C-alpha positions in Angstrom: 0.0 0.0 0.0 1.4 3.4 -0.9 2.2 6.1 1.6 -0.5 8.3 0.1 -3.1 5.6 0.7 -1.9 5.0 4.3 -2.1 8.7 4.9 -5.7 8.7 4.0 -6.3 6.0 6.6 -4.9 8.1 9.4 -7.0 10.2 11.7 -10.3 9.8 13.5 -13.8 11.2 13.3 -13.1 14.6 14.9 -12.3 16.4 11.6 -15.5 15.3 9.9 -18.9 16.9 10.0 -21.4 15.4 12.5 -23.5 14.4 9.5 -21.0 11.8 8.5 -22.1 8.2 8.7 -19.5 5.6 9.7 -19.3 2.6 7.5 -17.6 -0.6 8.6 -16.6 -3.1 5.9 -16.2 -6.3 7.8 -14.9 -9.6 6.4 -15.4 -12.9 8.3 -12.1 -14.5 7.4 -12.1 -18.3 8.0 -11.3 -21.7 6.8 -14.2 -24.3 6.5 -14.9 -27.4 8.5 -15.7 -28.9 5.1 -18.1 -31.6 6.4 -15.3 -33.2 8.5 -17.4 -33.3 11.7 -19.9 -35.6 10.0 -17.7 -37.6 7.7 -14.5 -39.0 9.2 -12.9 -39.4 5.8 -12.9 -35.6 5.3 -10.6 -32.9 6.8 -11.2 -29.2 7.3 -10.4 -27.0 4.3 -7.1 -25.1 4.6 -6.4 -21.4 4.1 -5.0 -21.7 0.6 -8.6 -22.4 -0.6 -11.0 -20.8 1.9 -9.0 -17.8 2.9 -6.8 -17.0 -0.1 -9.0 -18.5 -2.8 -6.2 -19.7 -5.0 -7.5 -20.3 -8.5 -5.1 -20.9 -11.4 -2.2 -18.9 -10.0 -4.4 -16.0 -8.8 -6.0 -15.3 -5.4 -9.7 -14.4 -5.2 -10.0 -14.4 -1.4 -8.7 -11.8 1.0 -5.9 -10.7 -1.3 -8.4 -9.6 -3.9 -10.6 -8.0 -1.3 -7.7 -6.0 0.0 -6.7 -5.0 -3.6 -10.2 -3.6 -4.3 -10.3 -1.8 -1.0 -6.9 -0.2 -1.5 -7.7 0.8 -5.1 -10.3 3.1 -3.5 -8.2 4.1 -0.5 -10.5 2.2 1.8 -9.8 -0.4 4.5 -11.7 -3.2 6.1 -12.0 -5.0 9.4 -11.1 -8.7 9.0 -12.6 -10.8 11.7 -10.0 -13.7 11.6 -10.9 -17.1 12.8 -8.1 -18.6 14.9 -9.3 -21.9 16.4 -8.8 -23.5 12.9 -5.0 -23.0 13.4 -5.0 -26.2 15.6 -6.4 -28.4 12.8 -5.0 -26.8 9.6 -1.6 -25.5 8.5 -1.1 -22.9 11.3 1.8 -21.2 9.6 0.0 -20.6 6.3 -3.0 -19.3 8.2 -0.9 -17.0 10.4 0.9 -15.7 7.3 -2.4 -14.9 5.6 -3.6 -13.0 8.7 -0.3 -11.1 9.1 -0.6 -9.9 5.5 -3.9 -8.2 6.5 -2.1 -6.1 9.1 1.0 -5.5 7.0 -1.2 -4.0 4.3 -2.8 -1.5 6.7 -6.1 -3.2 7.4 -7.7 -4.1 10.7 -7.7 -7.6 12.1 -10.0 -8.6 15.0 -11.2 -11.9 16.6 -13.6 -14.4 15.1 -14.3 -17.9 16.5 -16.1 -21.0 15.1 -16.2 -23.5 18.0 -16.7 -26.3 15.5 -12.9 -26.4 15.0 -12.5 -27.1 18.7 -15.0 -29.9 18.5 -13.2 -31.4 15.5 -9.9 -31.2 17.4 -11.3 -33.0 20.3 -13.0 -35.6 18.1 -9.6 -36.2 16.4 -7.8 -36.5 19.7 -10.5 -38.9 21.0 -11.7 -36.8 23.9 -15.1 -36.2 22.2 -17.4 -38.7 20.6 -18.4 -37.7 17.1 -22.0 -38.8 17.7 -22.4 -36.2 20.5 -21.6 -33.3 18.1 -24.9 -31.6 16.9 -25.9 -28.7 14.9 -25.4 -26.3 17.8 -21.7 -27.1 18.1 -20.7 -24.0 16.1 -22.7 -21.5 18.1 -20.7 -20.2 21.0 -23.8 -18.9 22.8 -25.0 -22.5 23.2 -22.1 -23.3 25.5 -22.1 -22.7 29.3 -20.6 -19.3 30.3 -17.5 -20.9 31.7 -16.8 -22.8 28.4 -17.4 -19.6 26.4 -14.9 -17.8 28.5 -12.4 -20.6 28.0 -12.9 -20.6 24.2 -12.6 -16.8 24.0 -9.5 -16.8 26.2 -7.9 -19.5 23.9 -8.9 -17.5 20.9 -7.2 -14.4 22.3 -4.1 -16.4 23.0 -3.9 -17.8 19.5 -4.7 -14.3 18.0 -1.9 -12.8 20.1 0.5 -15.5 18.9 -0.3 -14.8 15.3 -0.5 -11.1 15.3 1.5 -9.9 18.4 -1.4 -8.0 20.0 -4.7 -8.5 21.7 -8.0 -8.0 19.8 -10.4 -5.2 20.8 -13.4 -6.5 18.8 -15.1 -9.9 18.3 -17.7 -11.5 16.0 -19.1 -14.9 16.8 -19.2 -17.5 14.0 -22.8 -17.7 12.6 -23.6 -14.6 14.7 -24.1 -17.2 17.5 -23.4 -15.1 20.5 -25.7 -14.5 23.6 -25.6 -12.3 26.6 -23.1 -14.5 28.4 -20.7 -14.0 25.4 -20.7 -10.2 26.1 -20.0 -10.9 29.8 -17.0 -13.0 28.8 -15.8 -10.4 26.3 -16.0 -7.8 29.0 -13.9 -9.9 31.4 -11.2 -10.3 28.7 -11.1 -6.6 28.0 -12.6 -6.8 24.5 -14.5 -3.5 23.9 -16.7 -4.2 20.8 -18.8 -7.1 19.6 -20.5 -7.2 16.1 -22.4 -10.5 16.4 -26.0 -9.1 16.6 -27.8 -9.6 13.3 -31.5 -8.9 13.4 -32.3 -11.2 10.5 -30.8 -14.2 12.4 -32.6 -13.6 15.8 -34.4 -16.7 16.7 -32.2 -18.9 14.7 -28.4 -18.7 15.1 -28.1 -15.2 16.7 -28.9 -16.0 20.4 -29.1 -12.5 21.8 -32.6 -11.5 22.9 -33.9 -9.1 20.4 -33.6 -5.5 21.7 -35.6 -2.5 20.6 -32.5 -1.5 18.6 -31.9 -3.2 15.3 -29.1 -1.1 13.8 -28.0 1.3 16.6 -25.1 0.3 18.8 -25.8 -0.3 22.4 -23.7 -0.8 25.5 -23.9 -3.9 27.7 -21.4 -5.2 30.3 -19.0 -2.5 29.2 -19.0 -3.9 25.6 -20.4 -2.0 22.7 -22.7 -4.2 20.6 -22.4 -2.9 17.0 -25.0 -4.7 14.9 -24.7 -5.9 11.4 -26.9 -3.5 9.4 -30.3 -4.8 8.4 -32.9 -3.4 6.1 -36.6 -4.3 5.6 -37.9 -6.1 2.5 -41.5 -6.8 1.4 -44.6 -4.7 1.5 -47.1 -6.2 4.0 -45.0 -9.0 5.6 -41.8 -7.2 6.1 -38.6 -9.1 6.9 -35.1 -8.1 7.8 -32.2 -8.7 5.5 -28.5 -8.1 6.4 -26.3 -5.9 4.3 -24.1 -8.7 3.0 -22.0 -8.2 -0.1 -22.6 -11.8 -1.2 -26.3 -11.8 -0.7 -27.7 -8.4 -1.8 -27.4 -6.2 -4.9 -25.3 -3.1 -5.3 -28.4 -1.0 -5.8 -29.8 -2.3 -2.5 -26.5 -1.5 -0.7 -26.5 2.0 -2.1 -30.1 2.6 -1.0 -29.3 1.3 2.5 -26.3 3.7 2.7 -28.3 6.6 1.4 -31.3 5.9 3.7 -29.0 5.3 6.7 -27.4 8.7 6.2 -30.7 10.4 5.9 -32.2 8.6 8.9 -29.1 9.4 11.1 -28.1 5.8 11.6 -24.8 6.0 13.6 -23.0 3.0 12.1 -23.5 0.9 8.9 -21.9 -2.5 9.2 -21.5 -4.3 5.9 -20.4 -8.0 6.0 -18.9 -10.5 3.7 -16.6 -13.5 3.9 -13.1 -14.4 2.7 -14.8 -16.6 0.1 -17.4 -14.1 -1.1 -15.7 -13.3 -4.3 -15.5 -16.8 -5.7 -17.9 -19.7 -6.2 -17.4 -23.0 -4.4 -18.4 -26.2 -6.1 -18.6 -28.5 -3.0 -18.0 -28.5 0.8 -14.4 -29.4 0.4 -13.7 -26.4 -1.9 -12.2 -28.8 -4.5 -13.3 -26.6 -7.4 -13.4 -22.9 -7.3 -14.3 -20.2 -9.8 -14.3 -16.4 -9.6 -17.8 -14.9 -9.0 -17.6 -12.1 -11.5 -21.0 -10.7 -10.6 -20.1 -10.3 -6.9 -16.6 -9.0 -7.8 -18.2 -6.2 -9.9 -20.7 -5.6 -7.1 -17.9 -5.2 -4.5 -15.9 -2.9 -6.8 -19.1 -0.8 -7.3 -19.7 -0.5 -3.6 -16.1 0.6 -2.9 -16.3 3.1 -5.8 -19.6 4.5 -4.4 -18.1 4.9 -0.9 -15.0 6.6 -2.3 -17.0 9.1 -4.4 -19.2 10.0 -1.4 -16.5 10.6 1.3 -18.3 13.8 2.3 -21.1 11.6 3.7 -19.5 8.3 4.6 -16.5 7.7 6.7 -14.8 4.3 6.5 -14.1 3.2 10.0 -12.6 0.2 11.7 -12.9 -1.3 15.2 -9.2 -1.0 15.7 -9.6 2.8 15.6 -11.6 2.5 18.9 -14.7 4.3 17.8 -17.1 5.9 20.3 -20.9 5.9 20.2 -23.5 8.0 21.8 -25.4 6.5 24.7 -29.2 6.4 24.7 -29.6 7.2 21.0 -33.0 6.4 19.6 -33.1 3.6 17.0 -34.3 4.9 13.6 -36.6 2.9 11.5 -34.6 0.4 9.4 -33.9 1.3 5.8 -36.8 0.0 3.6 -36.4 -1.7 0.3 -39.9 -2.6 -0.8 -40.5 -5.7 -2.9 -39.4 -5.0 -6.4 -35.6 -4.7 -5.9 -35.4 -7.8 -3.7 -37.4 -9.8 -6.2 -35.0 -8.8 -9.0 -32.0 -9.6 -6.9 -33.4 -13.1 -6.1 -33.8 -13.8 -9.8 -30.2 -12.7 -10.6 -28.8 -14.4 -7.6 -30.6 -17.7 -8.5 -29.1 -17.6 -12.0 -25.6 -16.7 -10.7 -25.6 -19.6 -8.2 -25.1 -22.0 -11.1 -21.4 -22.9 -10.6 -20.3 -22.7 -14.2 -22.0 -19.5 -15.2 
């Protein structure tokens, strides 16, 4: 990254107008369990495929994500999963994560407890038949076990990157109130696990009045993944996910968020968002050109509207107002989501 680009990354919110909306581009950066918990003949997918996305001598995972961000003088927060380092090539994984930091981006903690389950199954301390669908949701574990997993995650994170994390996101958004208590005990100041669209399924926090506005609990700021409403009569929440919504929808969410005074817009994606995966073992990969264009368009839009949107990271230790009212979520209606579903359905065909 050039010195000029790094210079644009410096500084906080103080020199901007109060009308600025902070935008957090967050990337859940992880390997894949690859069906290994159910099928003993399989092993977890390593970083060269799920994190780096190596296809024909090129990389379509986090290296491409960073390239696109840097081309527009933006940076992201990469929530890096570290428990996998005990069951895949730890040196390759650590090298990939250190590259994030060396290029000027933000790295924070992400955990998928399924890797800990797999490690214990492989070592013989856990019977495979006792592993169920809740194994990957940290909020399903007793508070003491959650604290143990998070403490181990912080240790592994520190060993890879040489510092402690200040923010966390649970795998599958599967945190609960006890998770926030554990984060507070470990000195982690931010969590971004709340996702309104997943409440009642994998997101285990009780649904607060606030859908998109950060709130403080147990000395931890909960900074939700931004959701918008779709539909006309039966409205549903949809997260602002680069891999799942259209560019036009994301632009509308950003514009409405700015107009409504939403304090923070949290956009999410994965290390494997920009390429297609043929099977659970990531044996065949192909660039997802539609989503690549979408991500480039999002970054171009944010770069052109710097007077309204400030790209922020959790590593910059943002502050949030206490007791701020939660605005109505951005609304999308029914036409755009329907068009997006048609396009997404066609694009899911692996060889298209």
